[in-house]
C-alpha positions as CSV (number, residue, x, y, z in Angstrom):
1,M,-8.7,10.1,-12.6
2,S,-5.7,11.3,-13.6
3,I,-5.9,14.7,-11.6
4,L,-6.9,13.0,-8.2
5,G,-3.8,10.4,-9.0
6,Y,-1.1,13.4,-9.4
7,I,-3.0,14.8,-6.1
8,L,-2.1,11.7,-4.2
9,I,1.3,11.8,-5.8
10,T,1.8,15.1,-3.8
11,I,0.2,13.7,-1.4
12,G,2.6,11.1,-0.8
13,A,5.3,13.2,-1.4
14,F,4.4,15.8,1.6
15,F,4.3,12.7,3.7
16,Y,7.6,11.3,2.8
17,F,9.0,15.0,3.6
18,L,7.1,14.7,6.7
19,G,8.9,11.3,7.5
20,G,12.5,12.7,6.9
21,L,11.6,15.5,8.9
22,G,10.6,13.4,11.7
23,I,13.7,11.5,11.5
24,F,15.6,14.2,11.7
25,R,13.7,16.0,14.5
26,M,13.0,13.4,16.8
27,P,15.4,12.3,19.9
28,D,15.9,8.7,20.5
29,V,15.8,5.5,17.9
30,Y,12.4,4.3,18.8
31,N,10.2,7.9,17.9
32,R,12.6,8.0,15.1
33,L,11.6,4.6,14.0
34,Q,7.7,5.7,14.7
35,A,7.8,8.7,12.5
36,G,9.3,7.0,9.5
37,T,7.7,3.9,9.6
38,K,3.9,6.0,9.9
39,A,4.9,8.9,7.6
40,T,6.6,6.4,4.8
41,T,3.5,3.8,4.6
42,L,1.0,6.4,4.6
43,G,3.3,8.4,1.4
44,S,3.8,4.8,-0.2
45,F,0.1,4.4,0.4
46,S,-0.5,7.7,-1.7
47,V,2.1,7.4,-4.3
48,I,1.3,3.9,-5.4
49,L,-2.5,4.5,-5.7
50,G,-1.9,7.9,-7.3
51,V,0.4,6.0,-9.9
52,G,-2.4,3.2,-10.0
53,L,-5.0,6.0,-10.7
54,V,-3.1,7.8,-13.5
55,N,-2.8,4.6,-15.4
56,L,-5.3,2.2,-14.8
57,D,-3.8,-0.9,-16.4
58,Y,-1.9,-0.6,-12.8
59,L,-4.5,-0.5,-10.1
60,P,-4.9,-3.8,-9.2
61,K,-1.4,-4.5,-9.1
62,A,-1.0,-0.8,-7.0
63,L,-3.7,-1.9,-4.4
64,I,-1.6,-5.5,-3.8
65,I,1.9,-3.7,-3.4
66,I,-0.7,-1.6,-0.6
67,A,-2.0,-4.6,1.3
68,F,1.6,-6.0,1.3
69,I,3.3,-2.5,3.1
70,A,0.2,-2.7,5.5
71,L,1.0,-5.9,6.6
72,T,5.2,-5.8,6.7
73,N,6.0,-2.1,7.6
74,P,4.7,-2.7,11.4
75,V,6.0,-6.3,11.8
76,G,9.1,-4.7,10.4
77,S,9.0,-1.2,12.3
78,S,8.2,-3.9,15.9
79,V,11.4,-6.0,14.9
80,L,13.6,-3.3,14.9
81,A,12.4,-1.5,18.1
82,R,12.4,-4.3,19.9
83,A,16.3,-5.3,18.7
84,A,16.7,-2.1,19.6
85,Y,16.0,-2.5,22.6
86,L,17.8,-6.2,23.3
87,K,21.0,-4.5,22.3
88,G,20.4,-2.2,25.0
89,I,20.0,1.5,23.3
90,K,17.5,3.3,26.0
91,P,14.9,5.4,25.1
92,T,15.0,9.1,25.8
93,D,14.7,10.5,29.2
94,K,11.1,11.8,28.0
95,T,9.7,8.4,27.3
96,K,7.1,7.6,30.5
97,V,6.1,4.2,29.2
98,D,8.5,1.2,29.0
99,E,6.5,-1.5,27.5
100,Y,9.4,-4.1,27.0
101,K,10.8,-3.9,30.5
102,G,10.2,-6.8,32.4
103,G,9.5,-8.7,29.2
104,D,11.2,-11.8,28.7
105,E,14.5,-10.1,27.2
106,K,17.5,-12.9,27.3
């Protein structure tokens, strides 16, 4: 169990690295939000589950934390993207679909 836990922690660290790279490389705030949110969500899942497997006393708490992250990260990133759009931050010219356009902006 301990070896699997350390493998998951390493995988989580790799996803954190990819999230940071995505934030650095993406062209606009919306793509950066997507890259950061997806990668850090998967990274957090892996690291927290790995810690739970290394120390089995933490496993129930780790599963609750993972469920909380699974519920809150997508909502948080959607709210940030919507706020950026309403503030007037335009997507990159490469963006083909604008799902917020024609919505209920105020």
